[in-house]
C-alpha positions in Angstrom: 141.4 94.0 128.7 137.6 94.0 128.4 135.6 91.2 126.8 134.5 93.4 123.9 138.2 94.2 123.2 139.0 90.5 122.9 136.0 89.9 120.7 137.1 92.8 118.5 140.7 91.6 118.2 139.4 88.1 117.4 137.2 89.4 114.6 140.0 91.6 113.3 142.4 88.7 113.2 140.0 86.5 111.2 139.2 89.4 108.9 143.0 90.0 108.4 143.4 86.3 107.5 140.6 86.5 105.0 142.0 89.7 103.4 145.5 88.1 103.3 144.0 85.1 101.5 142.3 87.4 99.0 145.5 89.4 98.5 147.4 86.2 97.7 144.6 85.0 95.4 144.5 88.3 93.7 148.3 88.1 93.2 147.8 85.1 91.1 148.2 82.1 93.5 145.7 79.2 93.2 143.3 78.8 96.1 145.3 76.1 97.9 148.6 78.0 97.8 146.9 81.2 98.9 145.3 79.4 101.8 148.6 77.8 102.8 150.6 81.0 102.6 148.0 83.0 104.5 148.2 80.4 107.3 152.0 80.6 107.3 151.8 84.3 107.7 149.2 84.0 110.4 151.1 81.3 112.4 154.3 83.4 112.1 152.5 86.4 113.5 151.0 84.3 116.3 154.5 82.9 117.2 155.9 86.5 117.1 153.2 87.7 119.5 153.7 84.8 121.8 157.5 85.5 121.9 156.8 89.1 122.9 154.5 87.8 125.7 157.2 85.3 126.9 159.8 88.1 127.0 157.6 90.4 128.9 156.6 87.6 131.4 160.2 86.5 131.9 161.3 90.1 132.4 158.4 90.8 134.8 157.3 93.8 132.7 153.6 92.8 132.9 150.9 94.9 134.6 150.4 92.3 137.4 154.0 92.6 138.6 153.9 96.4 138.4 150.7 96.5 140.4 152.1 94.1 143.0 155.3 96.2 143.4 153.2 99.4 143.8 151.0 97.7 146.4 153.9 96.4 148.4 155.6 99.8 148.3 152.3 101.5 149.5 151.9 99.0 152.3 155.5 99.5 153.5 155.1 103.3 153.2 151.9 103.2 155.3 153.6 101.0 158.0 156.5 103.5 158.2 154.1 106.4 158.5 152.3 104.6 161.4 155.5 104.0 163.3 156.3 106.1 166.3 159.6 108.1 166.3 161.2 105.5 168.7 160.2 102.6 166.5 161.5 104.4 163.4 164.8 105.1 165.1 165.1 101.5 166.2 164.4 100.4 162.6 167.0 102.7 161.2 169.6 101.4 163.8 168.9 97.8 162.7 169.3 98.8 159.1 172.6 100.4 159.8 173.8 97.3 161.7 172.8 95.1 158.7 174.6 97.4 156.3 177.8 97.4 158.5 177.7 93.6 158.6 177.5 93.4 154.8 180.3 95.9 154.3 182.5 94.0 156.9 181.6 90.7 155.3 183.0 91.7 151.9 
């Protein structure tokens, strides 16, 4: 996210809070009640957004994790492409041995 995006989101949140206050005020609440309820809605929205962030972070659904997985996969693919046919055959034999050990161990 770019800096200008963060600034725009910040201004938008403050503007939304002000508009919410005005809407509560227009609906007939006194100034103090309108301020309290606009803060309640703002805090509830903030907690909801934070909850979605925590869920994404716990589930590793964030951009960083995806980029890391893509990088690791590309590195492994490049290493496999650079292997000679003999080294590739040896690696495949080792993988088969490990797979047989797992099957026999169960």
